Structures are given as C-alpha cells and as structure tokens.
C-alpha positions as CSV (number, residue, x, y, z in Angstrom):
1,M,0.0,0.0,0.0
2,L,1.2,3.5,-0.8
3,T,1.0,6.9,0.8
4,I,-0.1,9.8,-1.3
5,G,3.5,10.9,-1.6
6,Q,4.6,7.5,-2.8
7,L,1.8,7.3,-5.3
8,A,2.6,10.7,-6.7
9,A,6.3,9.7,-7.1
10,Q,5.4,6.5,-8.8
11,A,3.4,8.3,-11.5
12,G,5.7,11.3,-11.8
13,V,3.2,13.9,-10.6
14,T,3.0,16.1,-7.5
15,V,0.9,15.4,-4.4
16,R,-1.0,18.6,-5.3
17,A,-1.9,17.1,-8.7
18,V,-3.2,13.9,-7.0
19,R,-5.4,15.9,-4.7
20,H,-6.7,17.9,-7.7
21,Y,-7.6,14.7,-9.5
22,H,-9.5,13.6,-6.4
23,Q,-11.4,16.9,-6.4
24,R,-12.3,16.5,-10.1
25,G,-13.5,12.9,-9.5
26,L,-10.9,11.4,-11.8
27,L,-9.1,9.4,-9.2
28,A,-10.8,7.5,-6.4
29,E,-9.8,8.7,-2.9
30,P,-9.5,5.8,-0.4
31,E,-10.8,5.9,3.1
32,R,-8.3,6.6,6.0
33,D,-6.9,3.7,7.8
34,A,-6.8,3.2,11.6
35,S,-3.8,5.5,11.7
36,G,-5.6,8.3,9.9
37,Y,-3.7,7.9,6.6
38,R,-5.0,7.2,3.1
39,R,-3.4,4.2,1.6
40,Y,-3.4,3.5,-2.2
41,A,-3.4,0.1,-3.9
42,A,-1.3,-0.6,-7.0
43,Q,-4.4,0.0,-9.2
44,A,-4.2,3.7,-8.2
45,V,-0.8,3.9,-9.8
46,V,-2.2,2.5,-13.1
47,D,-5.2,4.9,-12.9
48,L,-3.0,7.9,-12.1
49,I,-0.6,7.1,-15.0
50,R,-3.5,6.9,-17.4
51,I,-4.9,10.2,-16.2
52,K,-1.4,11.8,-16.5
53,T,-0.9,10.4,-19.9
54,L,-4.2,11.8,-21.2
55,A,-3.6,15.2,-19.5
56,D,-0.1,15.5,-20.9
57,A,-1.5,14.7,-24.4
58,G,-3.7,17.8,-24.1
59,V,-7.0,16.1,-23.3
60,P,-9.1,18.5,-21.2
61,L,-9.7,17.3,-17.6
62,A,-13.4,17.6,-18.2
63,R,-13.2,14.7,-20.8
64,I,-10.7,12.4,-19.1
65,D,-13.2,10.6,-17.0
66,E,-15.2,9.8,-20.2
67,L,-12.1,8.4,-21.9
68,L,-11.0,6.4,-18.9
69,H,-14.3,4.4,-19.1
70,A,-14.8,4.4,-22.9
71,L,-14.8,1.4,-25.1
72,P,-12.2,1.3,-27.9
73,E,-14.5,2.7,-30.6
74,A,-15.9,5.4,-28.4
75,F,-12.4,6.2,-27.2
76,A,-11.2,6.7,-30.8
77,D,-14.2,8.9,-31.6
78,A,-13.6,11.1,-28.5
79,I,-9.9,11.5,-29.4
80,A,-10.8,12.5,-32.9
81,D,-13.2,15.1,-31.6
82,I,-10.6,16.4,-29.2
83,D,-8.1,16.6,-32.1
84,R,-10.6,18.7,-34.2
85,T,-11.0,21.0,-31.2
86,L,-7.2,21.4,-30.9
87,T,-6.9,22.0,-34.6
88,R,-9.4,24.9,-34.4
89,K,-7.5,26.3,-31.5
90,I,-4.3,26.1,-33.4
91,H,-5.9,28.0,-36.3
92,D,-7.2,30.6,-33.9
93,L,-3.8,31.0,-32.3
94,A,-2.1,31.3,-35.7
95,D,-4.6,34.0,-36.7
96,Q,-3.9,35.8,-33.4
97,R,-0.2,35.6,-34.0
98,R,-0.7,37.1,-37.5
99,R,-2.7,40.0,-36.0
100,I,0.0,40.5,-33.3
101,A,2.6,40.7,-36.0
102,E,0.5,43.2,-37.9
103,L,0.7,45.5,-34.9
104,T,4.3,46.3,-36.0
105,A,2.6,48.0,-39.0
106,G,1.1,50.6,-36.7
107,E,-1.6,52.6,-38.4
108,R,-1.9,50.0,-41.2
109,L,-3.6,47.7,-38.8
110,F,-6.5,50.0,-38.4
111,L,-6.8,51.7,-41.8
112,P,-7.2,50.6,-45.4
113,V,-4.2,51.1,-47.7
114,E,-5.7,54.0,-49.5
115,V,-5.9,55.9,-46.2
116,T,-2.4,55.0,-45.1
117,E,-1.2,56.3,-48.4
118,I,-2.7,59.7,-47.6
119,L,-0.9,59.7,-44.3
120,D,2.4,58.9,-46.0
121,R,1.7,61.6,-48.6
122,L,1.2,64.1,-45.8
123,R,4.6,63.2,-44.3
124,A,6.2,63.6,-47.8
125,L,4.6,67.0,-48.2
126,G,6.2,68.2,-45.0
127,A,3.4,67.8,-42.4
128,G,4.5,67.2,-38.9
129,E,3.9,63.9,-37.1
130,R,1.5,65.5,-34.7
131,I,-1.0,66.6,-37.3
132,V,-0.5,63.3,-39.1
133,R,-1.6,61.5,-35.9
134,I,-4.6,63.8,-35.6
135,E,-5.5,63.0,-39.2
136,R,-5.0,59.3,-38.6
137,D,-7.3,59.2,-35.6
138,A,-10.0,61.0,-37.5
139,W,-9.7,58.5,-40.3
140,I,-9.9,55.6,-37.8
141,M,-13.3,57.1,-36.6
142,L,-14.5,57.5,-40.1
143,V,-13.5,54.0,-41.2
144,A,-15.1,52.4,-38.2
145,L,-18.3,54.5,-37.9
146,S,-19.1,55.5,-41.5
147,P,-17.2,53.2,-43.9
148,E,-19.5,54.1,-46.8
149,S,-18.1,57.6,-46.7
150,V,-14.4,56.6,-47.0
151,P,-14.1,56.4,-50.8
152,D,-15.5,59.9,-51.3
153,W,-13.3,61.3,-48.6
154,V,-10.2,59.6,-49.9
155,A,-10.9,61.0,-53.4
156,G,-11.6,64.5,-52.0
157,K,-8.4,64.5,-49.9
158,N,-6.2,63.4,-52.8
159,A,-7.7,66.0,-55.1
160,A,-7.2,68.7,-52.5
161,F,-3.5,67.8,-52.2
162,E,-3.2,68.6,-55.8
163,D,-4.2,72.2,-55.0
164,P,-1.3,74.3,-54.0
165,E,-3.6,76.7,-52.1
166,F,-5.0,73.8,-50.0
167,L,-1.6,72.5,-49.3
168,H,-0.4,75.9,-48.1
169,L,-3.5,76.2,-45.8
170,Y,-3.0,72.7,-44.5
171,L,0.7,73.3,-43.6
172,A,-0.3,76.6,-42.0
173,C,-2.8,74.8,-39.8
174,D,0.0,72.4,-38.9
175,Q,2.1,75.4,-37.7
176,A,-0.9,76.9,-36.0
177,L,-1.2,73.9,-33.6
178,D,1.1,75.7,-31.1
179,W,0.0,79.2,-31.7
180,D,-1.6,81.2,-28.9
181,P,-5.4,81.4,-29.3
182,D,-5.1,85.2,-29.5
183,D,-2.6,85.1,-32.3
184,P,-3.6,87.7,-34.9
185,R,-2.7,85.3,-37.7
186,L,-5.7,83.0,-36.8
187,P,-8.4,85.3,-38.2
188,E,-6.4,85.7,-41.4
189,L,-6.1,81.9,-41.6
190,A,-9.8,81.4,-40.9
191,T,-10.7,83.8,-43.7
192,A,-8.4,82.1,-46.2
193,M,-9.8,78.7,-45.2
194,R,-13.4,79.9,-45.6
195,T,-12.7,81.4,-49.0
196,W,-11.1,78.2,-50.3
197,K,-13.9,76.1,-48.9
198,A,-16.6,78.2,-50.6
199,R,-15.1,77.3,-53.9
200,Q,-15.2,73.5,-53.4
201,P,-18.0,71.3,-54.6
202,D,-20.0,69.5,-51.9
203,H,-19.1,65.8,-51.3
204,R,-20.8,63.1,-49.4
205,Q,-20.8,63.6,-45.6
206,P,-20.9,60.8,-43.0
207,A,-23.6,60.6,-40.4
208,Q,-23.9,63.8,-38.3
209,G,-22.9,61.9,-35.2
210,T,-19.7,60.6,-36.8
211,L,-18.9,64.0,-38.3
212,S,-19.4,65.7,-34.9
213,L,-17.2,63.2,-33.2
214,M,-14.4,63.7,-35.8
215,D,-14.7,67.5,-35.5
216,T,-14.6,67.4,-31.7
217,H,-11.4,65.3,-31.8
218,V,-9.7,67.5,-34.3
219,V,-10.7,70.8,-32.7
220,G,-9.8,69.6,-29.2
221,S,-6.2,68.9,-30.4
222,S,-5.1,72.5,-29.8
223,P,-6.4,75.7,-28.1
224,A,-5.4,77.6,-31.3
225,W,-7.4,75.1,-33.4
226,Q,-10.4,75.6,-31.0
227,R,-10.2,79.3,-31.7
228,L,-9.8,78.7,-35.4
229,W,-12.9,76.6,-35.4
230,E,-14.9,79.3,-33.6
231,L,-13.8,81.8,-36.3
232,L,-14.7,79.5,-39.1
233,S,-18.1,78.8,-37.5
234,A,-18.9,82.5,-37.0
235,R,-21.2,84.1,-39.5
236,P,-19.1,86.4,-41.9
237,V,-19.7,90.1,-41.4
238,G,-21.2,91.9,-44.3
C-alpha cells in the first residue's frame, strides 16, 4: 500500500496534482486507515498514470473521465473530436499571431491602404507627425463608424492635395497647432480657409454623429485650433 506521496512519485506527478484529480472525481480517494492515513493500492498507480498520460496529451480534464471508461470505438471517436477542437484552437492562435505581427505595421492595422497612403503623402509633403496623428485618428473614426463615406473622402483629400492653395493652408494649420489662441494670424487663416472652402463642390458627408465626433477630436487637439474653429463657424460680417 502506498501513501499519497509515494503514489505521486510512482506516477511522476505532484501530491497537489493527485489531490486535484481527487477533487475532479478522476481518481478514487481511499478511506483513511486506523492511523488516519490514506493508503493507495497498485491500481491507483495505473489509474494515475492513465490520467497523467491523457492530460499530458492535451486532453481536457473535463473529458478524461469519459475516456477512462470508454470502449475502444468510443475512445477513438472522442480522441478524434478532441483533435478537431485542438486544430481549431491552433488555427485561432495562428490568426492571433498574425494580428499581433500586424501591430508592427502601426496605423496600417486600423486603416485601409488608400488611407495610409494619404498619411504617407502628408509626411512627404512636410506635415508634422502631430498633425498626421490627428488626421490618422479622425480617419480611424470614419472607417469604423461610416465606412461608406471613405471612398469619397479619400478621393476628395487626394484631389485637395493637388491644389497648392489647400496644401499651403494645411501646412499653415500644422504650424498653428502651437499658436496662442489670441494670435492675430488666426483670423487671417480662418478667412483664407473659408474662402477656399466656398469654392469647393459638396461631397458626401458621414452621419452627423460621426462628423461631430471627428470635429470634436480635431478641434480639441489644440487651443489655437479651437479658436480657429470658432472663427470658421462664425457668420461672416457683411
């Protein structure tokens, strides 16, 4: 007869594992003898080795009892089912690894290629990384909340970058990020932006909630931009 420690050593597991198998109902727990100890027969070694072999093979503990008592055909079917489950998990993990790897691509994980090309174009045109990040986050909102608007916005943005006046205004807004809200250049910039905007054709707008969220994000990026927005929103005099 074996003590719990001797049983564990024979099967190559810990005493804690044996007790866990008892709690899960996988291994019968003997009554205490007159000395107050639990004594295990040789059959417990066989049962424990079978449990450990199945567990080490990746069989979930919840299914081990079923397999221990299954007939050969049922055992084979159960193993095949477990194998299919593990295969699905492997595929899921492979997909997760792919997505983790894509995180190294930064903004390309969240945005379609036509939008990331706009961000790269901004950098090439001399825009600072701060305004590029602001633009990126606004695009993330648009893509997630109003994807049907993305093609029109992409086309409109690319067309605007072909306009030297727009590019001048865009880079001026970049510089204005750190201006004081009372900077006298802001009213001049607002007038120039309003004049350019008035000459542009209308294009498809996203839902009002999405547009408001994007505007709030952009305007909140800088006190100077907040002031610029107020100037742009004010009704022109005359």
